[in-house]
N, C-alpha and C positions, 0 to 999 in steps of 0.2 A: 585609722582613716579619718581625715578631717573633712567635714561637710560644711561647716560654718566658720568663716574667718571674720573676726570682729576687731576693728580698730577703735581704740578708745580716744576720746578727746572731748572738747567743748564746742558746741555749734556757734556759728556767727563769725563775722569778719574780725572782731576784736580779739579772738582767740586763735585764729587759724595758723598763725606763725609762731605760737608759743610752744615751749617744750612739752607741755602737757598734751599736746596734740600729735605727738610722734606716731601714735597708733593710726590716726587719720591719714598722716602722710604715707604710711605703709600701704594702707588700703587704696589710696589714690594712685600710688605707683603701680600696684597690682592691676587695678581697673584699667589703667592706661596700657599696661603690657598686654592685657587680654582684649583690649578694644571694646570694653563695656562701660556703661554709665550707671551710676547709682541714682535712684529716684526716691523721693519721699514716699514712704508707706506708713500711713498713720496707724494702721493696725499693729505695726511693730515698733512704733515710736522712733523711727530712724530712716536713714537713707540706705536703700537695699538694691542689690543687683543679684540676679540669678543667672548663672552662666555655666558653660562647660569648660573644664580644665583637664586636658589629657584624657578625655573620654568620661570624666566624672562630673556629675552635677554638683556645683558648690554655690553657696550663698556668701556674698560679701555684705558686711553690715557696719555702718557708722551710727551708733546711737545718737539721737538728737535730744536727749533728756537732760543734758549736762552730766558731768562726770559722776557725781555721787548718786545718780539714779540709772546708771548704765545697765544694771541687771534687769530693769523693767523691760528694756528693749530686747536684750539677749534672750531672756526667758520667754517672751511672747513669741518670738520667731522659732526658737528651739522647740517649744511645746507644740506649736501648730504643725510643724513638719516632722515631729517625733525624732529630733536630733538629740542623741545622748550627750552628756557632759564630756565624755571622753572623745567625742567627735567635734568638739569646739576648740578653736585656737583663738585666744585673746591676745592681741598685740598692744603693748602699752609702754609708756615711758618708765625708765628704771633709774632711780637716783643712785643706786649702789654700783652702777657700772659707768665707766667713762664713755664719753661720746666716741663712737667708732666700734664699740663692742656690743654684741647681742648674745643672748643665751636662750635656749629652749628648755622648758621644764614642764612637768605635769604635777598638779597638786601643790600642796604646801600652803603656807599662810598668805594673807593679803599684804602683810608687812606695812600696814597703814595706808595702802593705796586705796583711795575712796571708791574708785571704779571697781576694783577687784572685790572690795568689801561688799558692795551691793550685789555684784554677780554671785558671790558666795551665798548671800542671803536668799536671793531670788531663785537660784537653781537648787539650793539646799545641799550643795556639795562643793568641794574644792577640787574635784577630779578632772577639771578641764585643763587643756594645755595653755601655756603662756609663752609668748615670745617677748622677751624683755629687751627693749631698746635703750641702751645707755644714754643718759643725758647729763651725767655728772652730778655732783653734790655741792651745794654752796659752802659747806664746811660747818655750818651752824644750823641746828634744828629749827630755830626761830625764823630762819630765812627761807625755809623750804617753800612755803606757799608763794611768796613773792618770786622765787626762783622758777618754779614750774609754770607760772603765769606770765613769764617774760620770754622774749625772743632770745635764742641762743646767739652767741657770736657767730660771725661768718665762718670761722674755722670750725667751730663746734657743729654748725649746721651741715657743713660739708662732710664732716666725719660721720654724722648721723645718717646722711643721705648715702654715704658709702656703705654703711652697715645695712641699710635697707636694701640697697642694690644687691649686696652679697647674699642676704637672707632670702631674697626673692628667687634666687637660683635653686633653692631647696624646696620650692613650693610644690613641685610635682611629687617629690618624695613624701612631703607632708600629706598631700591629698590621698596618696595610695597607702599611707600608714607605715612607710619605711622610716620610722623615727630615728633609728640608729644612724642611717645614712644622712638624714636631714640634720641631726645633731652634729655629726662630724663636720658637715659643710658649714653650718651656721657658726659653730664655735671656732672655726679657723680664722685667725686674725689676718690682718693685711699680710700679703706675701713679703718675705724679707727682701730688703733692697739688694740688688745684684752687687757682687763685689766688683770694685773697679778693676778694669783689665790691667794686667801686669805689663808695664811698658819696658821694652828692652832698652838697656843703656845706649845712648847715642854713640855711634862709632866716631872715633877721633878723626878729624879732617885729614885726608890724605895729602901728601906733598903735591903741590901744584894744582890743588883743586880749587883754590881761591884766586 
């Protein structure tokens, strides 16, 4: 069961359209879908909404601490409401997946992601859930920082938005703890293109038809 959904990103207009803010985009889309608004809660160092989702109380959170201090916000809210790590889903950008793909997992390493690194440290565990939104990789490690802090191309942004839309369809299963069903839905790629209809060969013209 997921009680806290956290989208990672950096606050401020300079960052809102950058790849590193894919987690913010996901939370914004969910808030719009639920008809709720996030507001600044200084006690939790972030923008927060408490709402109902299919009969369950859930919290939406966008830390406003900058990426490398995300855990400060997550831990403050989780501790106050006594939310266990296994009841937290963190949505973040993922270099190792192409735009348009997303994957759900629980636990594991932070793989160098500064937001996850701080959440690990603040919670004292890696047992929370993650939704990894693919943003692609620039190809060279030295270019990663510049890559995540830049806007994606129009095609890449459209692919990321498609992945967000698809994964949001699993949110009810996530909230109710139906992780196998959620995983199957989230990991399904774009549906295959329909095969072109087979056209019957044109009949030869009949005598006197022209």
